[in-house]
Every structure is written in C-alpha cells, then in structure tokens.
C-alpha positions as CSV (number, residue, x, y, z in Angstrom):
1,M,-46.9,-9.1,0.8
2,R,-44.5,-6.4,1.6
3,S,-45.8,-2.7,2.5
4,P,-45.5,-0.2,-0.1
5,A,-43.3,2.0,2.3
6,V,-40.7,-0.8,2.2
7,L,-40.9,-1.3,-1.5
8,L,-40.4,2.4,-1.8
9,V,-37.4,2.4,0.3
10,A,-35.9,-0.2,-1.8
11,V,-36.7,1.5,-5.2
12,L,-35.1,4.6,-3.9
13,A,-31.8,2.8,-2.5
14,V,-31.5,1.1,-6.0
15,A,-31.9,4.7,-7.9
16,A,-29.3,6.4,-5.4
17,L,-26.6,3.5,-5.9
18,S,-27.3,3.5,-9.4
19,A,-26.5,7.3,-9.7
20,C,-23.1,6.9,-7.6
21,G,-20.7,7.6,-10.4
22,S,-22.7,8.9,-12.9
23,D,-21.0,12.3,-13.0
24,A,-17.6,10.3,-14.3
25,G,-15.6,12.5,-16.7
26,S,-16.3,15.8,-15.1
27,D,-14.9,17.6,-13.0
28,S,-15.7,19.4,-9.5
29,S,-16.2,22.6,-11.3
30,G,-19.3,21.0,-13.0
31,D,-17.8,21.2,-16.7
32,S,-19.3,18.7,-19.0
33,P,-17.5,15.3,-20.0
34,K,-16.4,16.7,-23.1
35,K,-14.9,19.8,-21.6
36,A,-12.9,17.7,-19.1
37,A,-11.7,15.4,-21.8
38,G,-10.7,18.5,-23.8
39,T,-8.4,18.7,-26.9
40,S,-4.5,20.2,-25.9
41,L,-2.0,19.4,-28.8
42,T,1.6,20.1,-29.6
43,I,2.1,20.6,-33.0
44,E,5.6,20.7,-34.7
45,V,5.8,21.5,-38.1
46,V,9.3,21.2,-40.6
47,A,8.5,23.1,-43.7
48,D,11.5,22.0,-45.6
49,E,14.7,20.0,-45.2
50,G,17.1,21.5,-43.2
51,A,14.7,24.4,-41.6
52,E,13.9,24.6,-37.7
53,P,10.9,23.2,-36.8
54,R,8.2,25.4,-35.6
55,T,5.8,24.4,-32.6
56,Y,2.4,25.6,-31.7
57,E,0.1,24.9,-29.1
58,L,-3.7,24.1,-30.1
59,T,-6.6,23.6,-27.5
60,C,-10.1,23.4,-28.4
61,D,-13.4,23.6,-26.7
62,P,-12.7,26.6,-26.5
63,A,-10.2,27.4,-29.4
64,G,-7.0,28.5,-27.8
65,G,-3.1,28.3,-27.4
66,D,-0.7,30.2,-29.5
67,H,-1.7,28.6,-32.6
68,P,-1.9,31.5,-35.3
69,Q,-5.4,30.2,-36.5
70,A,-6.9,28.4,-33.3
71,E,-10.2,28.5,-34.5
72,Q,-9.5,27.2,-38.0
73,G,-7.1,24.7,-36.6
74,C,-9.8,23.1,-34.4
75,A,-12.6,23.2,-37.1
76,A,-10.4,21.2,-39.3
77,L,-9.7,18.7,-36.6
78,A,-13.4,18.4,-35.9
79,K,-14.1,17.9,-39.7
80,A,-11.1,15.4,-40.0
81,G,-11.9,13.5,-36.8
82,A,-9.8,11.1,-34.8
83,E,-8.8,8.7,-37.5
84,V,-6.6,11.1,-38.9
85,F,-4.1,10.6,-36.2
86,D,-4.0,6.9,-37.2
87,P,-1.0,5.6,-38.9
88,V,-1.3,4.4,-42.8
89,P,-1.6,0.6,-42.3
90,A,1.8,-1.4,-43.6
91,D,0.0,-3.0,-46.0
92,Q,-2.1,-0.3,-48.1
93,S,-1.1,0.2,-51.1
94,C,-0.1,4.1,-51.9
95,T,0.4,5.9,-54.9
96,M,4.2,6.9,-55.4
97,I,3.8,10.7,-55.5
98,Y,6.2,13.0,-53.7
99,G,4.1,15.9,-52.0
100,G,7.0,17.7,-50.6
101,P,9.4,17.7,-47.6
102,Q,7.3,18.7,-45.2
103,T,7.1,16.9,-42.3
104,A,4.9,17.2,-38.6
105,T,4.5,15.4,-35.3
106,V,1.3,16.1,-33.2
107,N,1.3,14.9,-29.6
108,G,-1.1,15.6,-26.6
109,T,-4.7,14.8,-26.1
110,Y,-7.8,15.0,-28.6
111,G,-11.1,14.5,-27.2
112,G,-9.3,13.1,-24.0
113,K,-7.4,10.4,-25.6
114,D,-3.7,10.5,-26.1
115,V,-2.3,11.7,-29.7
116,D,1.3,11.0,-30.9
117,A,1.0,10.9,-34.5
118,T,3.6,11.6,-37.3
119,F,2.7,13.2,-41.0
120,N,4.7,13.8,-44.1
121,R,3.9,14.1,-47.6
122,Q,6.0,11.2,-49.1
123,N,3.5,9.4,-51.0
124,G,-0.5,9.4,-51.9
125,C,-2.0,8.1,-48.5
126,E,0.5,10.4,-46.6
127,I,-0.9,13.5,-48.6
128,D,-4.3,12.3,-48.0
129,R,-3.8,12.4,-44.3
130,W,-2.0,15.9,-44.4
131,E,-4.6,17.3,-46.6
132,K,-7.5,16.2,-44.5
133,L,-5.9,18.6,-41.5
134,G,-5.1,20.9,-44.2
135,T,-2.5,24.1,-44.3
136,T,-4.5,25.9,-41.5
137,F,-3.9,23.5,-39.1
138,F,-0.5,22.9,-39.6
139,N,0.1,26.8,-40.5
140,I,2.4,26.5,-43.6
141,P,1.5,27.2,-47.1
142,L,2.1,24.4,-49.8
143,Q,3.3,25.4,-53.0
C-alpha cells in the first residue's frame, strides 16, 4: 500500500499537467477567449449599379470601427448568427424575386473564424440573407 503523501503528490502532478494549456484562446493580457477571438469585419457595399463602393470597418466586443452605427451593426450580427455568412446552397430552390441591385462583400473574422461572404438581392434566398443582417449593418436605406 502506498503512503498518503505519495498519493497526494501523484494527484497534484496530474492536476497540474491537466491545467496546462487551459488558457488557450486568451492572450497574455488576461482577456477572455471570446474577446481574444473577437469580430473584425470589412464591409464593402455597392448601393446601385455603377455606384462607387462604400467601405466600413466594424468591430464588436466592444463595438467600434468607422461603421456609422457600430452598436446596431453588432447587435444585428449577433441576432443573425454565423450562419448568415454561409452561401445559399446551389441546390436550394429560391423564389425569383428581384430585390434590387445592392451588393456587399464582408471579409474578416467573426467570433474568431474567418469570414469571406458576398450578399446580393437577386432572389428570395439572397434577399432573406441580406435582411437577416438588415439595412443598419449594410448602412444603406432600401426603397
């Protein structure tokens, strides 16, 4: 039978080893994993055919960048979730409704994951994706 002191040392050694790497995802400043992962997006919007693109930077947690409505943009993004960046599946049936000439590209990171998405209003599925983020996120009023 082992002595209680040897058993205690073994338990402490296992606990110490299992704690290694538990801070993965946080940086040396002690930020939480969510904040370290963060959201930093570049949003480029073309409001009409032939129009010059407008580009905004949006950061969340905390809301910032040069986006004119950063807090509302971050709230819209949080409500829509990461799935909004997924493209419409090629085999999905979509209503053939034209919603307008607006287009947008969104690049950067959302929740620490890479984002490279395009948006348009060419059919019902694409209009739905656009509206999940809303005109505040894209910062253009629709008529």
